[in-house]
N, C-alpha and C positions, 0 to 999 in steps of 0.2 A: 503493500500500499503506500503509495507517494504522499509525502508529508505537504500539507498545504499551510503556508504561513502568510498571514497578512503582515507586512514590514511595518515598523514604526512610522507614524504620520504626525505631521504638525499641521494644525489648521489655524488659520487667523480668523477671528470672528468680526464678520461685516454685518450691515444692516440687515441683509438677508436672513441671517440666522439669530441675531441679538434677541435677547430676552426669552429664548428658548430654554427650558430646563436641559442640563447637561445630560441626564438620562434619555430624555426624549430625543435629543439630538443625535446621540449614539445609537439609539435603537433605530432610527431613520437611516443613518448613514452605513450602520454595519449590518445590512439586512440579513446577511448569511450567518451571523452570529446570534445564539439563542440568548434570550432576555436574561437568564439566569447567570451566564457567563459575562454579560455587560456588567450587571449590577456587582458581580463579584469583583472585576477588575476595578470598578469605582470604589467599593468598600475597602479594597485591600490597599488602595493609594496608588496604582499602577497608572491610572489617568490622572494627569495633572493640568491645571491652568495656572500659568505664569509660574511654572515650576513649584506649584504648591498643591497639597492634597485638597480634595473637594468632596462635598457630598452630593447625593443624587439630585437635591431640589436646588442645587446652585443654578442661578439664571445667568446667561451668557451676556457679556456686554462688549461693545465694539472696542477692538484693541487687545481682547483676550487672546493668549496663546494656548491653544489646546494641544496637549501631547499625547498621542494614543499609542499605547505600547504595541510591540509586536505580539500578534496573537496566532496560536498553533490551532489550526482548524481542521486538523487530520480527522476523519470520519471516527476512528477509534477513540480518540481523545474525547471527542464531543459525547459519544456513547457512555465513556466511563465517567465523565465528570459532570452531566447533565441529566435531566429526564426528559428532554425535548421528544424522545422516541416512546415515551409514555403518555397514553391518551386517558385523560381523567374525565369520566362521563359525568353528566350534569347531576345525577344522583350521587355519585361520589363526592363531588364537590359540595353539594348542599350538605352532606353527612359531616364532611370536615368541619364546615362552618357552624352548623347545628350543635356540634360538641365543643365549641369554645366555651369556656366557663368563665373566663375573666380576660379582659385585655385593656391595657393603657398604653402609654407612650414607652414604657420600660417593660412590659411583661406581656407574655401571651400564655396562657393556661389552658390546656384541652384536655377532654376526656377522651383518651386514645382507645380506639377500639381493639379487641384482641385480634391477633394474626397479622398485625401491621408492626413491621420493625420501626423503631425509631429513627434508623439511618441505614443506608445502603452499605453493603460489603459483605464479604463471605458468601458470594452467590446470589446475594439479594441486589437487584439494580436500583431500587430506591426505598426510602423510608419516609416517615412523618416529617422529618426535617426538610428534606428534599422537597417534598410535596407543598409544604408551607411556604417555602423560598418561592416556589413557582407561582402559588396563588397569591402571595402577598411580595411582589417584587419590590415595591416602594420601601420595605424594611431592609435597608442596605446592611444592616447587621441582624442577624437572627441565628441563635446557637442554642444548643440543648443545655440546660443546667444540670440535668441527670438524666439517667437512662432507665428504661422499664424493659423487662424481657418482652420478645415479641408477642407471646401468648398471653401476657398479663395486660389486663385493662385497666383503664383509671387515669389519674391526674399526672400530667407530664408538663413541666414547666420549662418555657423557652424565654432568653433574654434577647431584648431588642437592642440593648447597648452594653458595650464591653464593660462599662463601670458596673452595670447591673449584675453581669456574670461574675465579676471579681466579688462583689458583695455577696451574692448567693452562695458561691463556691467558699468563702469565709464563714457564712452561717452554717454550712454543711460541716466544715471542718470543727466548728465549734459547737456542734450538735444543737443549733438554735432552731433549725428546720425540723419539726415533728410531723410523723407520717404514721397513718393508720390504715391497714389494709384490711379487707374482709375476704375471707376464704372459707370454702367448705372442704373438711377433710373427712376421711373414712374413719369410723369408730366413734365411741363416746370418749371425748377428750377428758382427763381427769381434772376434777374440779380444783385440786391442789397444786395443778402444774401452770405455775404463774409466768415461769420463763424458762428459756433454753440457753445455755451458755456452753459454747464448745468452739475450739479453734478450727477454722475452715482454710482448706487449700485448695487453690483453683489449679486445674491441669487441662491439658488439651488432649483429646482423642485422637485416633490415626486419622479421623474425618475433619479433624481441625474444631470440632465443636466443643465448648467449654463444658468441663464437668467438675463440680465441687464435692469434695470428701471431707470427712473427718480426720485430722490429722494433727499430732502434736508439732508438726512443723508449719502448720497453718497460723493464721491471724486470728487474735480474738474477736469472738461475734457474740451477739446478745440479741435476743427478740423476746418481748414480753407479749403474753397471750391472755385473752380475755374471753370467757364464753359468752356468746350473743345469743345462741339458741341450740338445744339439743334435740336431735332426732332419735329414731329407734337405732340406726345404724350409722348416723353421721353428726357431725358437730359444725356448726357455723361460729366461727371464730373472728374476733378482732386481733390483729397482729401488729405490734408496733416494733419496728426495728430500731434498736439502740445504735447498733453500728449499721454499717452500709456495704455488707459483703455481696458478691455475686451469688445470686440464687438462694440467698439466705434463709427466707422464710420456708422456701421449698425444701432445703435441706433440712432444716430445723425440725419441720412437722414430720419428715420421713423418718429422721433419725429418732425421733420420739415413738415411732411405731404408728403415727396417724397420717399417712400421706395425703397430700392434697388431690382432690378428684380430677381425674384426667391429666395428670401430671405424667407425660410421656417419658420423662428423662428420670424422675425420682419416685414415681407412684407405683402402684401394684395394678396390672392389668387385669387380674382376676377379679378384683373388687369393681374396677371401673365397668366391667362387662355387665355386672348385676345392674348398674344404674343407666347403663347406655339405652338411648332412645332414639329409633331411626328417624324420628321426626325433628330432633334437634341436634344442634352442632356440638361436638364433643371438644370443648374448648376448656383449656386450664380455668378452674375456678379460683381465680386469685385476682383481686380487684383493688388498686390504690384508691382508697375512698375519700380520705380527708387529709389535708396538709395545713400547717400554721406555720408562719414565718414572719419576720419584720419587713415590710416594703423597703426596699432599698433606696427609694427616694422620698416617699411620704413619712416613712419613719414609723407608721403604726401597724399593730398587729393586724395581720389579714388571714383568714380561714376560708379554704376553699373545700367544697363538698362535691363529689362525683357520683351520681344515681348509678346504680347497677345495670348493666345491659339486659336486655330481654331475654336472652339464652341463659343468663345466669338466674334470672328471677324464675324462669320457667322450670329449671332444675329444682329450685327451692320448693316450687309448689308441687312437683312431683312426691315431695317428701312428706309433705302434710297428710 
């Protein structure tokens, strides 16, 4: 495959293009370049005006000197770095916007559906972050504050400013962000089992998938549990992770002997088969339900709640 490169360009602003926003100007000028790539080169400072970094909303003035960097538009690179080859249908777009729980100039918080990865990679072409960058190109900075497993639904926080991202990462390190998950496990969870504290070690399998196991060589981890409702053969739990290790809640419940329903990695297939329903999707019954933190800019406490997905609720109704 031949490399296709647009060479570095310098454009002098005249009356014909003055007062245009720089993002709109570049979109018109670079018609073969995906919008997501254009916004990326702006937010990373590769596009300069008068040798200075600018924001997408900057309005051109007569005499401005626009420097456009060389851009590799090889087909392979475009497919790797953008989702222009992914078509989002109207219902999918509506579903994403419908699941926005909170939004302001600094934050975007969504109720992520089960089955969608938070980002592309490891054989996945795109994830929720790439989708939102495509749907909201006006946000020149949009980054994940934390992650959720692909099959876990619920609250996902994204930062619209680098300062917001730094602040929330600091709150995570200082354990000021409180999260509560809802999960359905097999068996009747013991009433006296309030927490699980074991060291966890993350390793990779031959297929490059992460797997976490209990090991003295691992890192300290702790999850607190509260029984929300008990059924004959299952328990609905509220789980609060004190530490934030990969697959922490899933490994802690499995280690205790009460695996999460439909957990294909740490669960028990023989138990899952007893609850399986041909009319319902067999999704991991783990949901990030509530998060509390200090708003990075307004400095007040903020609490977000994410309702359960319909499939999760339907499985709970089967147990009544």
